[in-house]
C-alpha positions as CSV (number, residue, x, y, z in Angstrom):
1,M,0.0,0.0,0.0
2,M,2.8,2.4,0.9
3,E,4.4,1.7,-2.5
4,I,1.3,2.8,-4.3
5,F,1.3,6.1,-2.3
6,E,4.9,6.7,-3.3
7,W,4.1,6.2,-7.0
8,I,1.1,8.6,-6.7
9,R,3.4,11.2,-5.1
10,L,6.0,10.7,-7.8
11,I,3.5,11.0,-10.6
12,L,1.8,14.1,-9.1
13,G,5.0,15.9,-8.2
14,A,6.4,15.2,-11.7
15,A,3.2,16.4,-13.4
16,L,3.3,19.6,-11.4
17,L,7.0,20.2,-12.2
18,I,6.4,19.5,-15.9
19,S,3.4,21.8,-15.9
20,G,5.5,24.5,-14.3
21,L,8.2,24.0,-17.0
22,I,5.6,24.2,-19.8
23,I,4.2,27.4,-18.3
24,F,7.7,28.9,-18.2
25,L,8.1,28.0,-21.9
26,V,4.8,29.7,-22.8
27,E,5.9,32.7,-20.7
28,L,9.2,32.9,-22.5
29,F,7.5,32.7,-25.9
30,G,5.1,35.5,-24.8
31,V,7.9,37.7,-23.6
32,F,9.8,37.5,-26.8
33,R,6.8,37.6,-29.1
34,M,4.9,40.6,-27.7
35,N,5.8,44.0,-29.0
36,Y,4.7,46.4,-26.3
37,V,6.4,46.5,-22.8
38,L,3.1,46.1,-20.9
39,N,2.1,43.0,-22.8
40,R,5.6,41.5,-22.2
41,M,5.3,42.4,-18.5
42,H,1.9,40.8,-18.3
43,A,3.1,37.6,-19.9
44,A,6.1,37.5,-17.5
45,A,4.2,38.2,-14.4
46,M,1.4,35.7,-15.0
47,G,3.9,33.0,-16.1
48,D,6.1,33.6,-13.1
49,T,3.3,33.5,-10.6
50,L,1.7,30.3,-12.0
51,G,4.9,28.6,-13.2
52,I,6.8,29.1,-9.9
53,S,3.8,28.0,-7.9
54,F,3.3,24.8,-9.9
55,S,7.0,24.0,-9.7
56,L,7.3,24.7,-5.9
57,V,4.1,22.7,-5.1
58,G,5.6,19.8,-7.1
59,L,8.8,20.1,-5.0
60,M,6.6,20.2,-1.8
61,I,5.0,16.9,-2.9
62,F,8.4,15.4,-3.5
63,S,9.7,16.6,-0.1
64,G,6.9,15.2,1.9
65,L,5.6,16.5,5.2
66,N,8.5,18.3,6.9
67,F,9.9,21.6,7.8
68,T,11.3,22.1,4.2
69,T,7.7,21.8,2.9
70,L,6.6,24.6,5.2
71,K,9.5,26.8,4.0
72,I,8.6,26.2,0.4
73,M,4.9,27.0,1.1
74,L,5.9,30.3,2.7
75,I,8.0,31.1,-0.5
76,V,4.9,30.3,-2.6
77,I,2.7,32.6,-0.5
78,F,5.4,35.4,-0.6
79,L,5.6,35.1,-4.4
80,W,1.8,35.2,-4.8
81,F,1.7,38.5,-3.0
82,S,5.0,40.1,-4.3
83,S,4.8,39.3,-8.0
84,P,1.4,40.9,-8.8
85,V,2.3,44.0,-6.6
86,S,5.7,44.5,-8.3
87,S,4.1,44.0,-11.8
88,H,1.4,46.6,-11.0
89,L,4.0,49.1,-9.8
90,L,6.1,48.6,-12.9
91,A,3.0,49.0,-15.1
92,R,2.1,52.2,-13.4
93,L,5.7,53.5,-13.9
94,E,5.5,52.7,-17.6
95,V,2.1,54.5,-17.9
96,M,3.4,57.5,-16.1
97,T,6.7,57.9,-17.9
98,N,5.9,56.7,-21.5
99,E,5.4,59.8,-23.6
100,K,4.2,57.8,-26.6
101,L,1.5,55.7,-24.8
102,E,-1.2,56.8,-27.2
103,N,0.6,54.8,-30.0
104,H,0.0,51.6,-28.1
105,C,-3.4,52.0,-26.3
106,R,-6.4,54.3,-26.1
107,I,-6.3,56.8,-23.2
108,Y,-9.5,58.1,-21.7
109,A,-9.6,61.5,-20.1
110,D,-12.5,60.6,-17.9
111,L,-13.9,57.2,-16.7
112,A,-17.4,58.3,-17.9
113,E,-16.2,58.0,-21.5
114,L,-15.0,54.4,-20.8
115,N,-18.2,53.5,-19.1
116,D,-20.3,54.9,-22.0
117,E,-18.2,53.0,-24.5
118,I,-18.6,49.7,-22.5
119,K,-22.3,50.2,-22.3
120,K,-22.5,50.9,-26.1
121,E,-20.5,47.8,-26.9
122,S,-22.5,45.6,-24.6
123,G,-25.7,47.0,-26.1
124,E,-24.5,46.1,-29.6
125,K,-23.6,42.6,-28.5
126,E,-27.1,42.1,-26.9
127,K,-28.7,43.3,-30.1
128,G,-26.5,40.9,-32.1
129,D,-27.4,38.0,-29.8
130,E,-31.1,38.7,-30.3
131,Q,-30.8,38.5,-34.1
132,I,-29.2,35.0,-34.0
């Protein structure tokens, strides 16, 4: 019975490690394929958070229930909080300092304009859905 449990641990840990590696490869492709810095940063941030989490959880499964697993879990929690916050701060820095931001995205002077545009688009989608 214990041998079966060890095989399940091995398969699950390996699957998570391989999943993390695949996520890193997709992230790498996204970083080099995207043209604009915010798109690259988004690909890197999402890939890092998910890929590192999968990899570290796989290592936790391999390690078993011990103090090392607790330390790895604390690293995962720290990365879940720090990666999105640092990405957000870098994105705000890019938005504030890029003088040619209009070339890459639409800038709204007021949130009311954005809300009106969203309502207009959702209204068009609803009308399109009714015709089908």
